[in-house]
C-alpha positions as CSV (number, residue, x, y, z in Angstrom):
1,M,0.0,0.0,0.0
2,T,1.2,3.4,-0.8
3,D,1.7,6.2,1.7
4,Q,-1.3,8.0,0.4
5,E,-3.4,4.9,0.9
6,K,-2.1,4.4,4.5
7,T,-3.1,7.9,5.5
8,V,-6.3,7.9,7.4
9,E,-8.6,10.7,6.9
10,L,-9.6,12.3,10.2
11,P,-13.1,13.4,10.6
12,E,-13.6,17.1,10.2
13,P,-14.8,18.8,13.4
14,D,-18.4,19.6,13.6
15,E,-18.9,23.3,13.4
16,H,-22.0,23.0,15.6
17,E,-20.0,21.3,18.4
18,S,-17.2,23.9,18.2
19,E,-19.7,26.7,18.6
20,Q,-21.3,24.9,21.6
21,A,-18.0,24.5,23.5
22,P,-17.5,28.2,24.4
23,E,-21.2,28.5,25.3
24,L,-20.8,25.6,27.8
25,E,-17.7,27.2,29.3
26,E,-19.5,30.6,29.6
27,Q,-22.5,28.8,31.2
28,T,-20.3,27.1,33.8
29,E,-18.2,30.3,34.6
30,E,-21.1,32.7,34.7
31,P,-22.6,31.6,38.1
32,E,-19.2,31.7,39.7
33,T,-18.5,35.2,38.3
34,R,-21.9,36.5,39.4
35,L,-21.3,35.1,42.9
36,Q,-17.8,36.7,43.1
37,R,-19.2,40.0,42.0
38,F,-21.9,39.8,44.6
39,R,-19.4,39.0,47.3
40,D,-17.2,41.9,46.2
41,F,-20.2,44.2,46.2
42,L,-21.3,43.0,49.7
43,E,-17.8,43.4,51.1
44,N,-17.4,46.9,49.6
45,A,-20.8,48.0,50.9
46,T,-20.1,46.7,54.4
47,E,-16.7,48.2,54.7
48,T,-17.9,51.5,53.3
49,T,-20.7,51.6,55.8
50,I,-18.4,50.7,58.7
51,F,-15.9,53.4,57.6
52,A,-18.6,56.0,57.3
53,S,-19.9,55.2,60.8
54,R,-17.1,57.3,62.2
55,W,-19.2,60.4,61.4
56,L,-21.6,59.3,64.2
57,L,-19.0,60.7,66.6
58,A,-19.2,64.1,65.0
59,P,-22.3,65.1,67.0
60,V,-20.6,63.9,70.2
61,F,-17.7,66.3,69.6
62,L,-20.1,69.1,68.7
63,G,-21.8,68.4,72.1
64,L,-18.4,68.8,73.8
65,V,-18.0,72.2,72.0
66,V,-21.3,73.2,73.6
67,A,-20.0,72.0,77.0
68,L,-16.9,74.1,76.4
69,L,-19.2,77.1,75.8
70,A,-20.9,76.3,79.1
71,V,-17.5,76.3,80.9
72,M,-16.7,79.7,79.4
73,V,-20.1,81.1,80.6
74,N,-19.5,79.7,84.1
75,F,-16.0,81.1,84.2
76,I,-17.2,84.6,83.2
77,Y,-20.1,84.3,85.8
78,H,-17.7,83.4,88.7
79,L,-15.2,86.1,87.6
80,A,-17.9,88.8,87.4
81,Q,-19.4,87.7,90.7
82,N,-16.2,87.7,92.7
83,L,-14.2,90.5,91.0
84,P,-15.9,93.4,92.9
85,H,-15.3,91.7,96.3
86,F,-11.6,90.9,95.8
87,A,-10.5,94.0,97.7
88,T,-12.4,92.9,100.9
89,M,-11.5,89.2,100.7
90,T,-9.0,87.4,102.8
91,I,-6.0,85.6,101.3
92,D,-7.7,82.3,101.7
93,E,-10.9,83.5,100.0
94,I,-8.9,85.0,97.1
95,A,-6.9,81.8,96.7
96,S,-10.1,79.7,96.8
97,N,-11.8,81.8,94.1
98,I,-8.7,81.8,91.9
99,L,-8.4,78.1,92.2
100,N,-12.0,77.8,91.2
101,L,-11.2,79.8,88.0
102,I,-8.1,77.6,87.4
103,D,-10.2,74.5,87.8
104,L,-12.6,75.8,85.1
105,A,-9.7,76.7,82.8
106,L,-8.2,73.2,83.2
107,L,-11.6,71.7,82.5
108,G,-11.8,73.8,79.3
109,N,-8.3,72.7,78.2
110,L,-9.3,69.1,78.8
111,L,-12.5,69.5,76.6
112,L,-10.4,71.2,73.9
113,I,-7.8,68.4,73.8
114,V,-10.5,65.7,73.6
115,V,-12.4,67.6,70.8
116,F,-9.3,68.3,68.7
117,S,-7.5,65.0,69.1
118,G,-10.6,62.8,69.2
119,Y,-12.0,64.3,66.0
120,E,-8.7,64.0,64.1
121,N,-8.0,60.5,65.4
122,F,-11.4,59.0,64.8
123,V,-13.4,61.1,62.4
124,S,-11.5,63.3,59.9
125,K,-8.6,65.8,59.6
126,I,-9.5,69.4,60.4
127,N,-8.5,71.0,57.1
128,P,-8.9,74.7,58.1
129,A,-6.2,74.1,60.8
130,Q,-3.7,72.4,58.6
131,D,-1.7,75.6,57.6
132,H,-3.0,77.9,60.2
133,E,-0.4,79.9,62.2
134,D,-2.3,79.3,65.5
135,R,-2.4,75.5,65.0
136,P,-1.3,73.8,68.3
137,E,2.0,71.8,68.0
138,W,0.4,68.7,69.5
139,M,-2.5,68.8,67.1
140,G,-2.2,66.0,64.5
141,T,0.6,64.3,66.4
142,L,-1.3,63.1,69.5
143,D,-2.4,59.5,69.0
144,F,-4.8,57.6,71.1
145,S,-2.2,56.6,73.7
146,G,-1.0,60.2,74.0
147,L,-4.6,61.3,74.3
148,K,-5.1,59.0,77.3
149,I,-2.1,60.4,79.0
150,K,-3.2,64.0,78.4
151,I,-6.7,63.2,79.8
152,V,-5.3,61.5,82.9
153,G,-2.8,64.4,83.4
154,S,-5.6,66.9,83.2
155,V,-7.8,64.9,85.6
156,V,-4.9,64.7,88.1
157,A,-4.4,68.5,87.8
158,I,-8.1,69.2,88.3
159,S,-8.2,66.8,91.3
160,L,-5.2,68.5,92.8
161,V,-6.9,71.9,92.5
162,E,-10.1,70.6,94.0
163,L,-8.0,69.0,96.9
164,L,-6.2,72.3,97.5
165,Q,-9.6,74.1,97.6
166,D,-10.9,71.6,100.1
167,F,-7.9,72.2,102.4
168,I,-8.4,75.9,102.2
169,H,-12.0,75.6,103.0
170,M,-11.2,73.2,105.9
171,A,-8.8,75.8,107.3
172,E,-11.5,78.5,107.0
173,T,-14.1,76.4,108.8
174,H,-11.6,75.3,111.5
175,A,-10.8,79.0,112.1
176,E,-14.5,79.7,112.6
177,G,-14.7,77.0,115.2
178,I,-16.7,74.5,113.1
179,A,-15.8,70.9,113.4
180,V,-14.2,69.3,110.4
181,D,-14.6,65.6,109.4
182,P,-11.1,64.4,108.6
183,S,-12.4,61.2,107.0
184,F,-13.8,63.2,104.1
185,Q,-10.4,64.8,103.3
186,L,-8.8,61.4,103.7
187,W,-11.0,59.9,101.0
188,R,-10.3,62.9,98.7
189,V,-6.5,62.3,99.2
190,L,-7.0,58.6,98.4
191,L,-9.0,59.5,95.3
192,H,-6.3,61.9,94.1
193,L,-3.6,59.3,94.7
194,T,-5.7,56.8,92.7
195,F,-5.7,59.2,89.8
196,V,-1.9,59.7,90.1
197,V,-1.3,55.9,90.2
198,S,-3.6,55.4,87.2
199,G,-1.7,58.0,85.2
200,L,1.6,56.3,86.0
201,L,0.2,52.9,85.1
202,F,-1.1,54.3,81.8
203,A,2.3,55.8,81.0
204,T,4.1,52.6,81.9
205,M,1.8,50.4,79.7
206,D,2.2,52.8,76.8
207,Y,6.0,52.8,77.3
208,I,6.2,49.0,77.3
209,A,3.9,48.8,74.2
210,E,6.1,51.3,72.3
211,K,9.3,49.5,73.3
212,R,7.8,46.2,72.2
213,H,6.6,47.7,68.9
214,T,10.1,49.0,68.1
215,L,11.9,45.8,69.1
216,V,9.7,43.2,67.5
217,P,10.3,44.3,63.8
218,H,14.0,44.5,64.5
219,N,14.3,41.0,65.9
220,A,12.0,39.6,63.3
221,H,14.6,40.2,60.6
222,E,17.4,38.5,62.6
223,K,18.0,34.9,61.6
224,P,18.7,32.3,64.2
225,K,22.3,31.2,64.5
226,D,21.5,27.6,63.5
227,E,20.3,28.8,60.1
228,E,23.5,30.8,59.3
């Protein structure tokens, strides 16, 4: 037999079957593609909603601004009420009234720190303050850990002023012959010491966490001696 006779003629592919093959592949891939698109859409919508939920804190910080306004009104009221009588007051009375004004000023500073840092850390950057000449140095650089330390420090300062006011008031009442309950002042001192210890513990925990954060990435790149 010749070579031409030995060659076997292969059947020509059916055009109908070749057209059906891509259609079958599309039919098998289409449900998976739709499911993946739905998953991507659901994930994107969920994450967008969660990220946008930070704006729920905006009314809270606006409420703290209103509280800051109330502190200012209270400060002006106490100053206007006591200013005409400063000339006839004793040293202890003047000190007590000034400490009261300092207490309100510290409370206002605390509110301002919480509003500025809390809004920038959890909601959005304050764009009008980015290039402003009166922008505080700590604004934008105070993270959540630093905010906690600032709050505890302000609370300790306010508690110290309140404690000093109590001792001045106790000295005035003792001079007038009125009996003073020493247990009340003891509890105030213990409360102030609790604030101080809490502030020290917060600072220690943040220091340890910062040290661990800086040491772990450095040690992670070091290979063990056995592998060298």
